[in-house]
MOPAC internal coordinates of N, CA, C and O (Angstrom, degrees):
PM7 1SCF
backbone

  N    0.0000 0     0.00 0     0.00 0    0    0    0
  C    1.4407 1     0.00 0     0.00 0    1    0    0
  C    1.5256 1   111.79 1     0.00 0    2    1    0
  O    1.2310 1   120.08 1   162.88 1    3    2    1
  N    1.3326 1   117.45 1   -17.12 1    3    2    1
  C    1.4670 1   120.07 1  -179.99 1    5    3    2
  C    1.5308 1   109.64 1   -84.00 1    6    5    3
  O    1.2310 1   121.10 1   -39.64 1    7    6    5
  N    1.3364 1   115.51 1   140.36 1    7    6    5
  C    1.4665 1   121.21 1   177.88 1    9    7    6
  C    1.5195 1   108.48 1  -126.22 1   10    9    7
  O    1.2310 1   120.69 1   -26.66 1   11   10    9
  N    1.3355 1   116.29 1   153.34 1   11   10    9
  C    1.4563 1   121.75 1   176.13 1   13   11   10
  C    1.5186 1   108.81 1   -90.12 1   14   13   11
  O    1.2310 1   120.77 1   -44.89 1   15   14   13
  N    1.3404 1   116.13 1   135.11 1   15   14   13
  C    1.4534 1   121.15 1   178.61 1   17   15   14
  C    1.5235 1   109.35 1  -129.73 1   18   17   15
  O    1.2310 1   120.73 1   -18.79 1   19   18   17
  N    1.3252 1   116.21 1   161.21 1   19   18   17
  C    1.4528 1   122.81 1   177.01 1   21   19   18
  C    1.5182 1   108.61 1  -109.80 1   22   21   19
  O    1.2310 1   120.51 1   -45.37 1   23   22   21
  N    1.3250 1   116.62 1   134.63 1   23   22   21
  C    1.4562 1   121.73 1   176.98 1   25   23   22
  C    1.5165 1   109.12 1  -102.37 1   26   25   23
  O    1.2310 1   120.56 1   -45.59 1   27   26   25
  N    1.3325 1   116.53 1   134.41 1   27   26   25
  C    1.4600 1   119.85 1   177.74 1   29   27   26
  C    1.5183 1   109.91 1  -124.25 1   30   29   27
  O    1.2310 1   121.37 1   -31.28 1   31   30   29
  N    1.3268 1   114.99 1   148.72 1   31   30   29
  C    1.4566 1   122.35 1  -178.24 1   33   31   30
  C    1.5225 1   109.26 1   -67.23 1   34   33   31
  O    1.2310 1   120.71 1   -45.23 1   35   34   33
  N    1.3094 1   116.24 1   134.77 1   35   34   33
  C    1.4626 1   120.23 1  -179.52 1   37   35   34
  C    1.5272 1   111.31 1   -72.68 1   38   37   35
  O    1.2310 1   119.72 1   150.88 1   39   38   37
  N    1.3464 1   118.14 1   -29.12 1   39   38   37
  C    1.4585 1   121.39 1  -176.91 1   41   39   38
  C    1.5350 1   112.41 1   -80.42 1   42   41   39
  O    1.2310 1   120.17 1   126.97 1   43   42   41
  N    1.3396 1   117.28 1   -53.03 1   43   42   41
  C    1.4644 1   119.73 1  -174.07 1   45   43   42
  C    1.5229 1   113.35 1  -103.08 1   46   45   43
  O    1.2310 1   119.63 1   161.86 1   47   46   45
  N    1.3307 1   118.31 1   -18.14 1   47   46   45
  C    1.4559 1   121.09 1   177.67 1   49   47   46
  C    1.5156 1   115.30 1    86.20 1   50   49   47
  O    1.2310 1   119.74 1  -173.79 1   51   50   49
  N    1.3303 1   118.10 1     6.21 1   51   50   49
  C    1.4627 1   120.83 1   179.75 1   53   51   50
  C    1.5243 1   110.30 1   -76.35 1   54   53   51
  O    1.2310 1   120.87 1   -41.63 1   55   54   53
  N    1.3305 1   115.94 1   138.37 1   55   54   53
  C    1.4588 1   121.61 1   179.59 1   57   55   54
  C    1.5171 1   108.23 1   -89.91 1   58   57   55
  O    1.2310 1   120.65 1   -70.91 1   59   58   57
  N    1.3402 1   116.37 1   109.09 1   59   58   57
  C    1.4622 1   120.95 1  -171.28 1   61   59   58
  C    1.5125 1   114.42 1  -106.68 1   62   61   59
  O    1.2310 1   119.00 1   144.66 1   63   62   61
  N    1.3109 1   119.52 1   -35.34 1   63   62   61
  C    1.4569 1   121.52 1  -169.71 1   65   63   62
  C    1.5194 1   111.34 1  -127.42 1   66   65   63
  O    1.2310 1   121.05 1   -31.88 1   67   66   65
  N    1.3431 1   115.59 1   148.12 1   67   66   65
  C    1.4626 1   122.90 1   170.74 1   69   67   66
  C    1.5181 1   107.11 1  -121.32 1   70   69   67
  O    1.2310 1   120.81 1   -57.15 1   71   70   69
  N    1.3111 1   116.05 1   122.85 1   71   70   69
  C    1.4637 1   122.14 1  -179.25 1   73   71   70
  C    1.5210 1   108.89 1  -133.00 1   74   73   71
  O    1.2310 1   120.85 1   -10.38 1   75   74   73
  N    1.3141 1   115.98 1   169.62 1   75   74   73
  C    1.4612 1   120.18 1   175.71 1   77   75   74
  C    1.5139 1   108.65 1  -115.53 1   78   77   75
  O    1.2310 1   120.96 1   -28.75 1   79   78   77
  N    1.3312 1   115.76 1   151.25 1   79   78   77
  C    1.4509 1   120.18 1   177.71 1   81   79   78
  C    1.5154 1   109.17 1  -141.88 1   82   81   79
  O    1.2310 1   121.23 1   -24.12 1   83   82   81
  N    1.3138 1   115.26 1   155.88 1   83   82   81
  C    1.4401 1   121.45 1   176.81 1   85   83   82
  C    1.5251 1   108.16 1   -89.17 1   86   85   83
  O    1.2310 1   120.42 1   -63.10 1   87   86   85
  N    1.2989 1   116.81 1   116.90 1   87   86   85
  C    1.4579 1   121.22 1  -175.56 1   89   87   86
  C    1.5305 1   111.76 1   -66.90 1   90   89   87
  O    1.2310 1   120.23 1   151.75 1   91   90   89
  N    1.3222 1   117.17 1   -28.25 1   91   90   89
  C    1.4668 1   120.61 1  -179.60 1   93   91   90
  C    1.5304 1   111.37 1   -71.58 1   94   93   91
  O    1.2310 1   119.95 1   140.50 1   95   94   93
  N    1.3468 1   117.70 1   -39.50 1   95   94   93
  C    1.4650 1   120.98 1  -178.37 1   97   95   94
  C    1.5185 1   113.16 1   -82.61 1   98   97   95
  O    1.2310 1   119.89 1   150.20 1   99   98   97
  N    1.3387 1   117.82 1   -29.80 1   99   98   97
  C    1.4656 1   122.22 1  -178.33 1  101   99   98
  C    1.5259 1   109.65 1  -129.00 1  102  101   99
  O    1.2310 1   119.63 1   -99.55 1  103  102  101
  N    1.3267 1   118.32 1    80.45 1  103  102  101
  C    1.4628 1   119.83 1  -177.74 1  105  103  102
  C    1.5323 1   113.72 1   -73.66 1  106  105  103
  O    1.2310 1   119.62 1   155.55 1  107  106  105
  N    1.3379 1   118.33 1   -24.45 1  107  106  105
  C    1.4634 1   120.18 1  -178.92 1  109  107  106
  C    1.5273 1   110.35 1   -89.44 1  110  109  107
  O    1.2310 1   120.69 1    -4.08 1  111  110  109
  N    1.3421 1   116.29 1   175.92 1  111  110  109
  C    1.4646 1   120.97 1  -177.25 1  113  111  110
  C    1.5223 1   110.62 1   -66.86 1  114  113  111
  O    1.2310 1   121.32 1   -39.23 1  115  114  113
  N    1.3127 1   115.08 1   140.77 1  115  114  113
  C    1.4532 1   122.30 1  -178.04 1  117  115  114
  C    1.5342 1   109.42 1   -89.55 1  118  117  115
  O    1.2310 1   120.05 1   -40.60 1  119  118  117
  N    1.3130 1   117.51 1   139.40 1  119  118  117
  C    1.4647 1   121.44 1   174.49 1  121  119  118
  C    1.5271 1   108.09 1  -137.84 1  122  121  119
  O    1.2310 1   121.28 1   -51.15 1  123  122  121
  N    1.3406 1   115.15 1   128.85 1  123  122  121
  C    1.4626 1   122.11 1  -175.69 1  125  123  122
  C    1.5214 1   108.68 1  -133.61 1  126  125  123
  O    1.2310 1   120.63 1   -34.09 1  127  126  125
  N    1.3181 1   116.41 1   145.91 1  127  126  125
  C    1.4576 1   121.75 1   174.95 1  129  127  126
  C    1.5232 1   107.99 1   -85.51 1  130  129  127
  O    1.2310 1   119.67 1   -68.68 1  131  130  129
  N    1.3464 1   118.24 1   111.32 1  131  130  129
  C    1.4652 1   123.14 1  -176.74 1  133  131  130
  C    1.5261 1   109.59 1  -132.67 1  134  133  131
  O    1.2310 1   121.25 1   -13.13 1  135  134  133
  N    1.3421 1   115.21 1   166.87 1  135  134  133
  C    1.4678 1   121.27 1   177.80 1  137  135  134
  C    1.5220 1   110.50 1   -80.77 1  138  137  135
  O    1.2310 1   120.57 1   -47.79 1  139  138  137
  N    1.3255 1   116.52 1   132.21 1  139  138  137
  C    1.4615 1   122.32 1   175.97 1  141  139  138
  C    1.5282 1   108.56 1  -110.26 1  142  141  139
  O    1.2310 1   119.43 1   -61.15 1  143  142  141
  N    1.3540 1   118.70 1   118.85 1  143  142  141
  C    1.4603 1   120.10 1  -178.37 1  145  143  142
  C    1.5277 1   113.11 1   -68.62 1  146  145  143
  O    1.2310 1   119.89 1   152.35 1  147  146  145
  N    1.3065 1   117.81 1   -27.65 1  147  146  145
  C    1.4677 1   119.83 1   179.88 1  149  147  146
  C    1.5274 1   110.67 1   -73.13 1  150  149  147
  O    1.2310 1   119.92 1   136.13 1  151  150  149
  N    1.3341 1   117.75 1   -43.87 1  151  150  149
  C    1.4682 1   122.14 1   178.80 1  153  151  150
  C    1.5247 1   111.91 1   -80.27 1  154  153  151
  O    1.2310 1   120.23 1   160.75 1  155  154  153
  N    1.3314 1   117.16 1   -19.25 1  155  154  153
  C    1.4632 1   124.67 1   179.86 1  157  155  154
  C    1.5283 1   111.85 1    63.09 1  158  157  155
  O    1.2310 1   120.16 1  -150.57 1  159  158  157
  N    1.3310 1   117.30 1    29.43 1  159  158  157
  C    1.4543 1   122.57 1   177.14 1  161  159  158
  C    1.5265 1   109.11 1  -146.22 1  162  161  159
  O    1.2310 1   121.02 1    -5.32 1  163  162  161
  N    1.3288 1   115.66 1   174.68 1  163  162  161
  C    1.4599 1   120.60 1   172.42 1  165  163  162
  C    1.5204 1   108.04 1   -86.75 1  166  165  163
  O    1.2310 1   120.42 1   -55.63 1  167  166  165
  N    1.3188 1   116.80 1   124.37 1  167  166  165
  C    1.4555 1   122.14 1  -179.67 1  169  167  166
  C    1.5244 1   109.67 1  -131.60 1  170  169  167
  O    1.2310 1   120.80 1    -9.83 1  171  170  169
  N    1.3031 1   116.08 1   170.17 1  171  170  169
  C    1.4624 1   121.57 1   177.47 1  173  171  170
  C    1.5236 1   108.39 1   -78.76 1  174  173  171
  O    1.2310 1   120.64 1   -51.20 1  175  174  173
  N    1.3262 1   116.38 1   128.80 1  175  174  173
  C    1.4612 1   122.80 1   175.88 1  177  175  174
  C    1.5241 1   107.11 1  -111.46 1  178  177  175
  O    1.2310 1   120.79 1   -50.17 1  179  178  177
  N    1.3275 1   116.10 1   129.83 1  179  178  177
  C    1.4545 1   120.73 1  -178.20 1  181  179  178
  C    1.5221 1   109.86 1  -113.91 1  182  181  179
  O    1.2310 1   121.27 1   -21.71 1  183  182  181
  N    1.3083 1   115.17 1   158.29 1  183  182  181
  C    1.4505 1   121.44 1  -179.03 1  185  183  182
  C    1.5264 1   110.30 1   -69.72 1  186  185  183
  O    1.2310 1   121.18 1   -50.40 1  187  186  185
  N    1.3284 1   115.35 1   129.60 1  187  186  185
  C    1.4545 1   120.96 1   178.23 1  189  187  186
  C    1.5124 1   108.48 1   -81.42 1  190  189  187
  O    1.2310 1   120.37 1   -39.07 1  191  190  189
  N    1.3009 1   116.91 1   140.93 1  191  190  189
  C    1.4549 1   121.05 1  -178.60 1  193  191  190
  C    1.5118 1   111.82 1   -71.78 1  194  193  191
  O    1.2310 1   120.10 1   180.00 1  195  194  193

């Protein structure tokens, strides 16, 4: 039931992280506050389609 997804920075669009999520527990798009090396700050990373 777990799938691998890619997280991309909402500000610059760079794909920084690969994580897994349980599709049954989180059916909607995932968004996490993570560090972006390009922006050099913590920004919101959203699930890439």
